PANURO-598105 format. One record per atom (N, C-alpha, C): residue in three letters; y, z, x. Coordinates in steps of 0.2 Angstrom, whole numbers, padded with zeros to 4 digits, always signed. Example, Ala and Ser with C-alpha at 12.3 -4.5 7.8 and 13.67 -1.06 7.14 Angstrom:
2
ALA-0028+0039+0066
ALA-0022+0039+0062
ALA-0016+0039+0066
SER-0011+0035+0064
SER-0005+0036+0068
SER+0000+0039+0064
//
This chain:
173
UNK-0006+0000+0004
UNK+0000+0000+0000
UNK+0006+0000+0004
UNK+0007+0004+0009
UNK+0012+0005+0014
UNK+0011+0001+0020
UNK+0008-0004+0020
UNK+0006-0008+0026
UNK+0013-0011+0029
UNK+0016-0008+0034
UNK+0022-0010+0036
UNK+0021-0015+0042
UNK+0016-0014+0046
UNK+0014-0018+0052
UNK+0008-0022+0051
UNK+0009-0028+0047
UNK+0003-0032+0047
UNK+0001-0035+0053
UNK-0005-0036+0054
UNK-0008-0039+0061
UNK-0006-0046+0061
UNK-0005-0050+0056
UNK-0004-0057+0057
UNK+0003-0059+0057
UNK+0008-0054+0056
UNK+0015-0056+0055
UNK+0016-0061+0050
UNK+0013-0061+0045
UNK+0014-0066+0039
UNK+0021-0065+0035
UNK+0024-0059+0036
UNK+0030-0058+0033
UNK+0036-0059+0037
UNK+0036-0063+0042
UNK+0042-0064+0046
UNK+0047-0069+0042
UNK+0053-0067+0043
UNK+0059-0071+0040
UNK+0060-0077+0044
UNK+0059-0083+0042
UNK+0061-0089+0045
UNK+0067-0093+0042
UNK+0067-0093+0035
UNK+0072-0096+0032
UNK+0078-0091+0030
UNK+0084-0093+0031
UNK+0089-0089+0029
UNK+0090-0083+0034
UNK+0088-0084+0040
UNK+0089-0079+0045
UNK+0096-0078+0047
UNK+0100-0083+0047
UNK+0107-0083+0049
UNK+0111-0079+0043
UNK+0108-0079+0037
UNK+0112-0075+0032
UNK+0110-0067+0033
UNK+0104-0066+0035
UNK+0103-0059+0037
UNK+0107-0057+0043
UNK+0108-0061+0048
UNK+0112-0059+0054
UNK+0119-0058+0052
UNK+0122-0062+0047
UNK+0129-0061+0045
UNK+0129-0054+0041
UNK+0124-0053+0037
UNK+0125-0047+0033
UNK+0124-0041+0037
UNK+0119-0041+0042
UNK+0118-0035+0046
UNK+0124-0034+0051
UNK+0127-0039+0054
UNK+0133-0038+0058
UNK+0139-0036+0054
UNK+0140-0039+0048
UNK+0146-0037+0044
UNK+0145-0030+0042
UNK+0139-0028+0039
UNK+0138-0021+0037
UNK+0139-0016+0043
UNK+0137-0017+0048
UNK+0138-0013+0054
UNK+0145-0013+0056
UNK+0148-0018+0056
UNK+0155-0019+0059
UNK+0160-0015+0054
UNK+0159-0017+0047
UNK+0164-0014+0043
UNK+0163-0006+0042
UNK+0157-0004+0042
UNK+0155+0003+0042
UNK+0158+0007+0048
UNK+0158+0004+0054
UNK+0160+0007+0060
UNK+0167+0007+0061
UNK+0171+0002+0058
UNK+0178+0002+0059
UNK+0182+0007+0055
UNK+0178+0010+0050
UNK+0181+0016+0046
UNK+0183+0021+0051
UNK+0189+0024+0051
UNK+0191+0029+0055
UNK+0190+0028+0062
UNK+0191+0022+0064
UNK+0191+0020+0071
UNK+0196+0023+0076
UNK+0202+0023+0073
UNK+0208+0026+0076
UNK+0209+0033+0074
UNK+0204+0037+0072
UNK+0205+0044+0069
UNK+0208+0049+0074
UNK+0205+0048+0080
UNK+0208+0053+0085
UNK+0211+0049+0091
UNK+0214+0052+0095
UNK+0218+0049+0101
UNK+0212+0048+0106
UNK+0214+0044+0111
UNK+0210+0043+0117
UNK+0207+0049+0120
UNK+0201+0049+0122
UNK+0198+0055+0126
UNK+0200+0053+0133
UNK+0199+0058+0138
UNK+0201+0057+0145
UNK+0197+0051+0148
UNK+0191+0051+0147
UNK+0187+0045+0150
UNK+0189+0038+0147
UNK+0191+0038+0141
UNK+0193+0032+0138
UNK+0200+0030+0141
UNK+0204+0035+0142
UNK+0210+0033+0146
UNK+0209+0030+0153
UNK+0204+0032+0156
UNK+0202+0029+0162
UNK+0199+0022+0161
UNK+0196+0021+0156
UNK+0193+0014+0155
UNK+0199+0010+0153
UNK+0204+0012+0149
UNK+0210+0007+0148
UNK+0214+0006+0154
UNK+0215+0011+0158
UNK+0219+0011+0164
UNK+0215+0006+0169
UNK+0208+0007+0170
UNK+0205+0002+0174
UNK+0205-0005+0172
UNK+0204-0006+0166
UNK+0204-0013+0163
UNK+0211-0016+0163
UNK+0217-0012+0164
UNK+0223-0014+0164
UNK+0226-0017+0171
UNK+0221-0016+0176
UNK+0223-0018+0183
UNK+0222-0026+0183
UNK+0224-0028+0189
UNK+0222-0035+0190
UNK+0215-0037+0190
UNK+0213-0043+0188
UNK+0206-0044+0188
UNK+0202-0043+0194
UNK+0205-0044+0200
UNK+0202-0043+0206
UNK+0201-0036+0208
UNK+0206-0032+0206
UNK+0206-0025+0208
UNK+0201-0020+0204
UNK+0198-0023+0198
UNK+0194-0019+0194
UNK+0188-0017+0197
UNK+0185-0021+0201
UNK+0179-0019+0205
UNK+0180-0014+0210
UNK+0186-0014+0213
UNK+0187-0009+0218
UNK+0188-0002+0215
UNK+0192-0002+0209
UNK+0193+0004+0206
UNK+0186+0007+0203
UNK+0182+0003+0200
UNK+0176+0005+0197
UNK+0171+0008+0202
UNK+0172+0007+0208
UNK+0168+0010+0213
UNK+0168+0017+0213
UNK+0173+0020+0210
UNK+0174+0027+0210
UNK+0170+0030+0203
UNK+0169+0025+0199
UNK+0166+0027+0192
UNK+0158+0026+0193
UNK+0155+0029+0188
UNK+0148+0028+0188
UNK+0146+0022+0184
UNK+0150+0019+0180
UNK+0148+0013+0177
UNK+0150+0007+0181
UNK+0146+0002+0180
UNK+0147-0005+0183
UNK+0153-0008+0181
UNK+0156-0012+0184
UNK+0163-0015+0182
UNK+0163-0020+0176
UNK+0157-0022+0174
UNK+0156-0028+0169
UNK+0160-0026+0163
UNK+0159-0019+0161
UNK+0163-0017+0155
UNK+0170-0017+0155
UNK+0173-0016+0161
UNK+0180-0016+0162
UNK+0182-0023+0162
UNK+0178-0028+0165
UNK+0180-0035+0164
UNK+0180-0037+0157
UNK+0176-0035+0153
UNK+0176-0037+0146
UNK+0182-0034+0143
UNK+0183-0028+0144
UNK+0189-0024+0141
UNK+0195-0027+0144
UNK+0196-0029+0150
UNK+0202-0033+0152
UNK+0203-0039+0148
UNK+0198-0043+0147
UNK+0199-0049+0143
UNK+0201-0047+0136
UNK+0198-0042+0133
UNK+0199-0040+0126
UNK+0206-0038+0125
UNK+0208-0034+0130
UNK+0215-0031+0130
UNK+0220-0037+0130
UNK+0219-0042+0134
UNK+0224-0047+0135
UNK+0224-0052+0129
UNK+0218-0052+0125
UNK+0218-0056+0119
UNK+0221-0052+0114
UNK+0220-0046+0113
UNK+0223-0042+0108
UNK+0229-0037+0111
UNK+0229-0031+0110
UNK+0233-0027+0114
UNK+0229-0020+0116
UNK+0232-0015+0119
UNK+0229-0009+0121
UNK+0230-0004+0116
UNK+0230-0005+0110
UNK+0231+0001+0105
UNK+0224+0004+0104
UNK+0224+0010+0102
UNK+0217+0014+0101
UNK+0212+0010+0097
UNK+0215+0007+0091
UNK+0210+0003+0087
UNK+0207-0003+0090
UNK+0211-0007+0094
UNK+0209-0013+0097
UNK+0205-0012+0103
UNK+0206-0007+0107
UNK+0202-0005+0112
UNK+0195-0003+0110
UNK+0195+0002+0105
UNK+0188+0004+0103
UNK+0184-0001+0099
UNK+0188-0006+0096
UNK+0185-0012+0092
UNK+0180-0016+0097
UNK+0181-0016+0103
UNK+0176-0020+0107
UNK+0169-0016+0107
UNK+0169-0009+0107
UNK+0163-0006+0107
UNK+0160-0007+0100
UNK+0163-0007+0095
UNK+0161-0008+0088
UNK+0157-0015+0088
UNK+0161-0020+0091
UNK+0158-0027+0091
UNK+0151-0027+0095
UNK+0151-0024+0101
UNK+0145-0023+0105
UNK+0139-0020+0101
UNK+0141-0014+0097
UNK+0136-0011+0093
UNK+0134-0015+0087
UNK+0138-0019+0084
UNK+0136-0023+0079
UNK+0131-0029+0081
UNK+0133-0031+0087
UNK+0129-0037+0090
UNK+0122-0034+0092
UNK+0122-0027+0094
UNK+0115-0024+0095
UNK+0111-0024+0089
UNK+0114-0022+0083
UNK+0110-0022+0077
UNK+0107-0029+0075
UNK+0111-0034+0077
UNK+0108-0041+0076
UNK+0102-0042+0080
UNK+0103-0041+0087
UNK+0098-0042+0091
UNK+0092-0037+0090
UNK+0093-0031+0087
UNK+0087-0027+0085
UNK+0084-0030+0079
UNK+0087-0033+0075
UNK+0084-0036+0069
UNK+0080-0042+0071
UNK+0083-0046+0075
UNK+0079-0052+0078
UNK+0073-0050+0082
UNK+0073-0045+0086
UNK+0068-0043+0090
UNK+0062-0040+0085
UNK+0064-0036+0080
UNK+0059-0033+0076
UNK+0056-0038+0071
UNK+0060-0043+0069
UNK+0057-0049+0065
UNK+0052-0053+0069
UNK+0054-0054+0075
UNK+0050-0059+0079
UNK+0043-0056+0081
UNK+0043-0049+0083
UNK+0037-0046+0086
UNK+0034-0042+0081
UNK+0037-0040+0075
UNK+0034-0037+0070
UNK+0034-0040+0063
UNK+0038-0038+0058
UNK+0039-0042+0052
UNK+0045-0041+0049
UNK+0046-0043+0043
UNK+0053-0043+0039
UNK+0054-0036+0038
UNK+0049-0032+0035
UNK+0050-0025+0033
UNK+0052-0021+0039
UNK+0049-0022+0045
UNK+0051-0018+0051
UNK+0058-0020+0053
UNK+0060-0026+0052
UNK+0066-0028+0055
UNK+0072-0025+0050
UNK+0071-0025+0044
UNK+0076-0022+0039
UNK+0076-0014+0040
UNK+0070-0011+0041
UNK+0070-0004+0042
UNK+0073-0002+0048
UNK+0072-0005+0054
UNK+0075-0003+0060
UNK+0082-0005+0060
UNK+0084-0010+0057
UNK+0092-0011+0056
UNK+0095-0005+0052
UNK+0092-0003+0047
UNK+0095+0002+0043
UNK+0095+0009+0047
UNK+0089+0010+0051
UNK+0089+0016+0055
UNK+0095+0016+0060
UNK+0096+0010+0063
UNK+0101+0009+0068
UNK+0108+0010+0065
UNK+0109+0008+0059
UNK+0115+0009+0056
UNK+0116+0016+0054
UNK+0111+0020+0052
UNK+0112+0027+0050
UNK+0112+0032+0056
UNK+0111+0030+0062
UNK+0110+0034+0068
UNK+0117+0037+0069
UNK+0118+0044+0069
UNK+0124+0047+0070
UNK+0126+0046+0078
UNK+0122+0047+0082
UNK+0123+0046+0089
UNK+0126+0039+0091
UNK+0123+0034+0088
UNK+0125+0027+0090
UNK+0132+0026+0086
UNK+0132+0029+0080
UNK+0139+0028+0077
UNK+0144+0032+0081
UNK+0143+0037+0083
UNK+0148+0041+0087
UNK+0150+0037+0094
UNK+0145+0035+0097
UNK+0147+0032+0104
UNK+0149+0024+0103
UNK+0148+0022+0097
UNK+0152+0015+0095
UNK+0159+0016+0094
UNK+0162+0022+0093
UNK+0169+0023+0093
UNK+0172+0025+0099
UNK+0169+0025+0105
UNK+0172+0027+0111
UNK+0173+0020+0115
UNK+0178+0020+0119
UNK+0180+0015+0123
UNK+0177+0016+0130
UNK+0170+0016+0130
UNK+0166+0017+0136
UNK+0161+0011+0135
UNK+0156+0011+0140
UNK+0151+0006+0141
UNK+0145+0007+0137
UNK+0145+0013+0133
UNK+0139+0015+0129
UNK+0136+0009+0125
UNK+0140+0006+0121
UNK+0137+0001+0116
UNK+0135-0005+0120
UNK+0139-0007+0125
UNK+0137-0012+0129
UNK+0130-0011+0133
UNK+0129-0005+0135
UNK+0122-0003+0138
UNK+0116-0004+0133
UNK+0118-0002+0127
UNK+0112-0003+0121
UNK+0111-0010+0120
UNK+0117-0014+0120
UNK+0116-0021+0119
UNK+0112-0025+0124
UNK+0114-0023+0131
UNK+0110-0026+0136
UNK+0103-0024+0137
UNK+0101-0018+0135
UNK+0094-0015+0135
UNK+0090-0019+0130
UNK+0093-0021+0124
UNK+0090-0025+0119
UNK+0089-0032+0121
UNK+0094-0035+0124
UNK+0093-0041+0127
UNK+0088-0042+0132
UNK+0088-0036+0136
UNK+0083-0036+0142
UNK+0076-0035+0139
UNK+0075-0032+0133
UNK+0068-0031+0130
UNK+0066-0038+0127
UNK+0071-0041+0124
UNK+0069-0048+0121
UNK+0067-0052+0127
UNK+0070-0052+0132
UNK+0068-0057+0138
UNK+0062-0055+0141
UNK+0060-0048+0141
UNK+0054-0046+0144
UNK+0048-0048+0140
UNK+0049-0048+0133
UNK+0043-0050+0129
UNK+0043-0057+0129
UNK+0048-0061+0130
UNK+0048-0068+0130
UNK+0044-0070+0137
UNK+0045-0066+0142
UNK+0042-0068+0148
UNK+0034-0066+0147
UNK+0032-0061+0144
UNK+0025-0060+0143
UNK+0022-0065+0139
UNK+0026-0068+0134
UNK+0023-0074+0130
UNK+0022-0080+0134
UNK+0026-0081+0139
UNK+0026-0087+0143
UNK+0023-0086+0150
UNK+0017-0083+0150
UNK+0013-0081+0156
UNK+0012-0087+0161
UNK+0011-0093+0158
UNK+0009-0098+0162
UNK+0015-0102+0165
UNK+0021-0100+0162
UNK+0027-0104+0164
UNK+0030-0101+0170
UNK+0029-0103+0176
UNK+0031-0100+0183
UNK+0039-0101+0184
UNK+0041-0106+0181
UNK+0048-0108+0182
UNK+0053-0102+0178
UNK+0050-0099+0173
UNK+0054-0094+0169
UNK+0054-0088+0174
UNK+0049-0086+0177
UNK+0048-0080+0182
UNK+0053-0081+0188
UNK+0053-0087+0190
UNK+0057-0089+0196
UNK+0064-0088+0194
UNK+0066-0090+0188
UNK+0073-0089+0186
UNK+0075-0082+0185
UNK+0070-0078+0184
UNK+0072-0071+0184
UNK+0074-0068+0191
UNK+0070-0070+0196
UNK+0070-0068+0203
UNK+0076-0071+0206
UNK+0077-0077+0205
UNK+0083-0081+0209
UNK+0089-0081+0205
//
């Protein structure tokens, strides 16, 4: 009756997958921008904005003192130059990364499990207090979750393509 994990993956969503992506991204995005500028910047968020406000070439040198790699600061630099450095706009980048993570989680669950698992995992992701809290901070937390999901998808793709040596060489080189 409650067979959530069928062995043959017969319940996978193939048609209308784009509509599910849009719905999950929009739902995550709109629920996470509520009260996005409710509080002022925290100290570590001020450091993120200050590091991203430097010249593009100096970001790497300043981020050597931080525990986070400079990729988030480069993304935030571009984001601030496209918009501005208000609290809402700076934190919006983390919300976008978090919403994209929900889409990748849905895609991963749908491909390797089934439709029910994809929908349930997306709803659990949306209702997680910790992920909701950290999606409101102007730090690299949401980007790390997104990159971990992308890494998992690429790992499972590599396991599927065991005989394709070119794929493995592209990982190394």
